[in-house]
PyMOL commands that place a pseudoatom at each C-alpha (Angstrom):
pseudoatom trace, name=CA, resn=MET, resi=1, chain=A, elem=C, hetatm=0, pos=[15.874, -0.975, -8.340]
pseudoatom trace, name=CA, resn=GLN, resi=2, chain=A, elem=C, hetatm=0, pos=[15.220, 2.712, -7.630]
pseudoatom trace, name=CA, resn=THR, resi=3, chain=A, elem=C, hetatm=0, pos=[15.958, 4.212, -4.147]
pseudoatom trace, name=CA, resn=LEU, resi=4, chain=A, elem=C, hetatm=0, pos=[13.259, 5.683, -2.226]
pseudoatom trace, name=CA, resn=SER, resi=5, chain=A, elem=C, hetatm=0, pos=[14.357, 9.182, -2.941]
pseudoatom trace, name=CA, resn=GLU, resi=6, chain=A, elem=C, hetatm=0, pos=[14.402, 8.521, -6.604]
pseudoatom trace, name=CA, resn=GLN, resi=7, chain=A, elem=C, hetatm=0, pos=[10.747, 7.315, -6.477]
pseudoatom trace, name=CA, resn=LEU, resi=8, chain=A, elem=C, hetatm=0, pos=[9.475, 10.465, -4.753]
pseudoatom trace, name=CA, resn=SER, resi=9, chain=A, elem=C, hetatm=0, pos=[8.766, 13.623, -6.706]
pseudoatom trace, name=CA, resn=GLU, resi=10, chain=A, elem=C, hetatm=0, pos=[9.632, 15.805, -3.700]
pseudoatom trace, name=CA, resn=PRO, resi=11, chain=A, elem=C, hetatm=0, pos=[10.718, 15.527, 0.030]
pseudoatom trace, name=CA, resn=VAL, resi=12, chain=A, elem=C, hetatm=0, pos=[8.231, 14.426, 2.582]
pseudoatom trace, name=CA, resn=ASP, resi=13, chain=A, elem=C, hetatm=0, pos=[6.785, 16.644, 5.572]
pseudoatom trace, name=CA, resn=GLY, resi=14, chain=A, elem=C, hetatm=0, pos=[6.534, 13.632, 7.922]
pseudoatom trace, name=CA, resn=ILE, resi=15, chain=A, elem=C, hetatm=0, pos=[7.465, 9.995, 8.483]
pseudoatom trace, name=CA, resn=LEU, resi=16, chain=A, elem=C, hetatm=0, pos=[5.678, 7.255, 10.395]
pseudoatom trace, name=CA, resn=CYS, resi=17, chain=A, elem=C, hetatm=0, pos=[7.203, 3.825, 11.154]
pseudoatom trace, name=CA, resn=ASN, resi=18, chain=A, elem=C, hetatm=0, pos=[6.016, 1.053, 13.285]
pseudoatom trace, name=CA, resn=ILE, resi=19, chain=A, elem=C, hetatm=0, pos=[8.537, -1.791, 12.920]
pseudoatom trace, name=CA, resn=LEU, resi=20, chain=A, elem=C, hetatm=0, pos=[11.419, -3.323, 14.693]
pseudoatom trace, name=CA, resn=ALA, resi=21, chain=A, elem=C, hetatm=0, pos=[14.554, -1.365, 15.558]
pseudoatom trace, name=CA, resn=GLU, resi=22, chain=A, elem=C, hetatm=0, pos=[16.836, -3.291, 13.108]
pseudoatom trace, name=CA, resn=VAL, resi=23, chain=A, elem=C, hetatm=0, pos=[14.634, -2.359, 10.246]
pseudoatom trace, name=CA, resn=ILE, resi=24, chain=A, elem=C, hetatm=0, pos=[14.336, 1.264, 11.388]
pseudoatom trace, name=CA, resn=VAL, resi=25, chain=A, elem=C, hetatm=0, pos=[18.103, 1.587, 11.645]
pseudoatom trace, name=CA, resn=ASP, resi=26, chain=A, elem=C, hetatm=0, pos=[18.560, 0.294, 8.060]
pseudoatom trace, name=CA, resn=LEU, resi=27, chain=A, elem=C, hetatm=0, pos=[15.863, 2.881, 6.853]
pseudoatom trace, name=CA, resn=ILE, resi=28, chain=A, elem=C, hetatm=0, pos=[17.356, 6.022, 8.535]
pseudoatom trace, name=CA, resn=PRO, resi=29, chain=A, elem=C, hetatm=0, pos=[19.663, 6.985, 5.701]
pseudoatom trace, name=CA, resn=ASP, resi=30, chain=A, elem=C, hetatm=0, pos=[16.724, 6.655, 3.264]
pseudoatom trace, name=CA, resn=MET, resi=31, chain=A, elem=C, hetatm=0, pos=[14.541, 8.570, 5.586]
pseudoatom trace, name=CA, resn=THR, resi=32, chain=A, elem=C, hetatm=0, pos=[17.066, 11.346, 5.676]
pseudoatom trace, name=CA, resn=ALA, resi=33, chain=A, elem=C, hetatm=0, pos=[17.333, 11.401, 1.863]
pseudoatom trace, name=CA, resn=ILE, resi=34, chain=A, elem=C, hetatm=0, pos=[13.709, 11.956, 1.543]
pseudoatom trace, name=CA, resn=ALA, resi=35, chain=A, elem=C, hetatm=0, pos=[13.147, 14.485, 4.266]
pseudoatom trace, name=CA, resn=LYS, resi=36, chain=A, elem=C, hetatm=0, pos=[12.697, 18.252, 4.322]
pseudoatom trace, name=CA, resn=PRO, resi=37, chain=A, elem=C, hetatm=0, pos=[14.852, 20.145, 6.792]
pseudoatom trace, name=CA, resn=THR, resi=38, chain=A, elem=C, hetatm=0, pos=[11.559, 20.615, 8.776]
pseudoatom trace, name=CA, resn=THR, resi=39, chain=A, elem=C, hetatm=0, pos=[10.455, 17.005, 8.588]
pseudoatom trace, name=CA, resn=TRP, resi=40, chain=A, elem=C, hetatm=0, pos=[9.127, 15.282, 11.764]
pseudoatom trace, name=CA, resn=GLY, resi=41, chain=A, elem=C, hetatm=0, pos=[8.725, 11.537, 12.503]
pseudoatom trace, name=CA, resn=VAL, resi=42, chain=A, elem=C, hetatm=0, pos=[7.192, 9.094, 14.762]
pseudoatom trace, name=CA, resn=LEU, resi=43, chain=A, elem=C, hetatm=0, pos=[9.102, 5.722, 15.171]
pseudoatom trace, name=CA, resn=SER, resi=44, chain=A, elem=C, hetatm=0, pos=[7.400, 2.931, 17.125]
pseudoatom trace, name=CA, resn=GLY, resi=45, chain=A, elem=C, hetatm=0, pos=[7.614, -0.742, 17.629]
pseudoatom trace, name=CA, resn=ILE, resi=46, chain=A, elem=C, hetatm=0, pos=[11.018, -0.429, 19.181]
pseudoatom trace, name=CA, resn=LEU, resi=47, chain=A, elem=C, hetatm=0, pos=[12.093, -2.388, 22.282]
pseudoatom trace, name=CA, resn=LEU, resi=48, chain=A, elem=C, hetatm=0, pos=[13.261, -0.103, 25.058]
pseudoatom trace, name=CA, resn=ASP, resi=49, chain=A, elem=C, hetatm=0, pos=[16.586, -1.836, 25.235]
pseudoatom trace, name=CA, resn=GLN, resi=50, chain=A, elem=C, hetatm=0, pos=[17.214, -1.043, 21.607]
pseudoatom trace, name=CA, resn=ALA, resi=51, chain=A, elem=C, hetatm=0, pos=[16.220, 2.562, 21.609]
pseudoatom trace, name=CA, resn=LYS, resi=52, chain=A, elem=C, hetatm=0, pos=[19.866, 3.898, 22.103]
pseudoatom trace, name=CA, resn=ILE, resi=53, chain=A, elem=C, hetatm=0, pos=[21.139, 2.263, 18.924]
pseudoatom trace, name=CA, resn=VAL, resi=54, chain=A, elem=C, hetatm=0, pos=[18.119, 3.780, 17.050]
pseudoatom trace, name=CA, resn=ALA, resi=55, chain=A, elem=C, hetatm=0, pos=[18.768, 7.236, 18.790]
pseudoatom trace, name=CA, resn=ASP, resi=56, chain=A, elem=C, hetatm=0, pos=[22.492, 7.104, 17.940]
pseudoatom trace, name=CA, resn=THR, resi=57, chain=A, elem=C, hetatm=0, pos=[21.885, 6.231, 14.261]
pseudoatom trace, name=CA, resn=LEU, resi=58, chain=A, elem=C, hetatm=0, pos=[19.320, 9.057, 14.015]
pseudoatom trace, name=CA, resn=GLU, resi=59, chain=A, elem=C, hetatm=0, pos=[21.810, 11.684, 15.549]
pseudoatom trace, name=CA, resn=ASP, resi=60, chain=A, elem=C, hetatm=0, pos=[24.453, 10.362, 13.129]
pseudoatom trace, name=CA, resn=ASN, resi=61, chain=A, elem=C, hetatm=0, pos=[22.108, 11.129, 10.345]
pseudoatom trace, name=CA, resn=GLY, resi=62, chain=A, elem=C, hetatm=0, pos=[20.998, 14.721, 11.346]
pseudoatom trace, name=CA, resn=TRP, resi=63, chain=A, elem=C, hetatm=0, pos=[17.911, 13.768, 13.421]
pseudoatom trace, name=CA, resn=VAL, resi=64, chain=A, elem=C, hetatm=0, pos=[17.246, 14.582, 17.099]
pseudoatom trace, name=CA, resn=VAL, resi=65, chain=A, elem=C, hetatm=0, pos=[14.986, 12.411, 19.392]
pseudoatom trace, name=CA, resn=ALA, resi=66, chain=A, elem=C, hetatm=0, pos=[12.517, 15.248, 20.779]
pseudoatom trace, name=CA, resn=THR, resi=67, chain=A, elem=C, hetatm=0, pos=[10.579, 12.806, 23.043]
pseudoatom trace, name=CA, resn=LEU, resi=68, chain=A, elem=C, hetatm=0, pos=[10.674, 9.188, 23.995]
pseudoatom trace, name=CA, resn=TRP, resi=69, chain=A, elem=C, hetatm=0, pos=[7.371, 7.655, 25.134]
pseudoatom trace, name=CA, resn=ARG, resi=70, chain=A, elem=C, hetatm=0, pos=[7.603, 4.294, 27.040]
pseudoatom trace, name=CA, resn=ARG, resi=71, chain=A, elem=C, hetatm=0, pos=[4.947, 1.654, 27.615]
pseudoatom trace, name=CA, resn=GLN, resi=72, chain=A, elem=C, hetatm=0, pos=[6.332, -1.416, 29.436]
pseudoatom trace, name=CA, resn=GLU, resi=73, chain=A, elem=C, hetatm=0, pos=[9.278, -2.824, 27.262]
pseudoatom trace, name=CA, resn=TRP, resi=74, chain=A, elem=C, hetatm=0, pos=[8.204, -0.787, 24.103]
pseudoatom trace, name=CA, resn=CYS, resi=75, chain=A, elem=C, hetatm=0, pos=[8.920, 2.695, 23.232]
pseudoatom trace, name=CA, resn=CYS, resi=76, chain=A, elem=C, hetatm=0, pos=[8.065, 5.323, 20.549]
pseudoatom trace, name=CA, resn=LEU, resi=77, chain=A, elem=C, hetatm=0, pos=[10.408, 8.163, 19.524]
pseudoatom trace, name=CA, resn=ASN, resi=78, chain=A, elem=C, hetatm=0, pos=[9.185, 11.474, 18.265]
pseudoatom trace, name=CA, resn=ILE, resi=79, chain=A, elem=C, hetatm=0, pos=[12.052, 12.888, 16.040]
pseudoatom trace, name=CA, resn=ARG, resi=80, chain=A, elem=C, hetatm=0, pos=[12.703, 15.852, 14.048]
pseudoatom trace, name=CA, resn=ARG, resi=81, chain=A, elem=C, hetatm=0, pos=[15.620, 17.175, 11.718]
pseudoatom trace, name=CA, resn=THR, resi=82, chain=A, elem=C, hetatm=0, pos=[18.254, 19.280, 13.281]
for i in range(1, 82): cmd.bond("trace and resi %d" % i, "trace and resi %d" % (i + 1))
show_as sticks, trace
zoom trace
């Protein structure tokens, strides 16, 4: 099976993801592989108490959380490459 970066002809400008934190954490290395240095992202569907593990994994892979939006126990991360 091809990786995501092998399936794309060029890097992406933006990434949108609305799924549970565990899945997002697993996808972060693939997101990094397909991203331009200027790529932005919006990640949602994350429980507030799981935001730290997502943010830590993002930072470990060259991303920064620019904004965290919160609604009750859910949050959304606005991210960009560093």
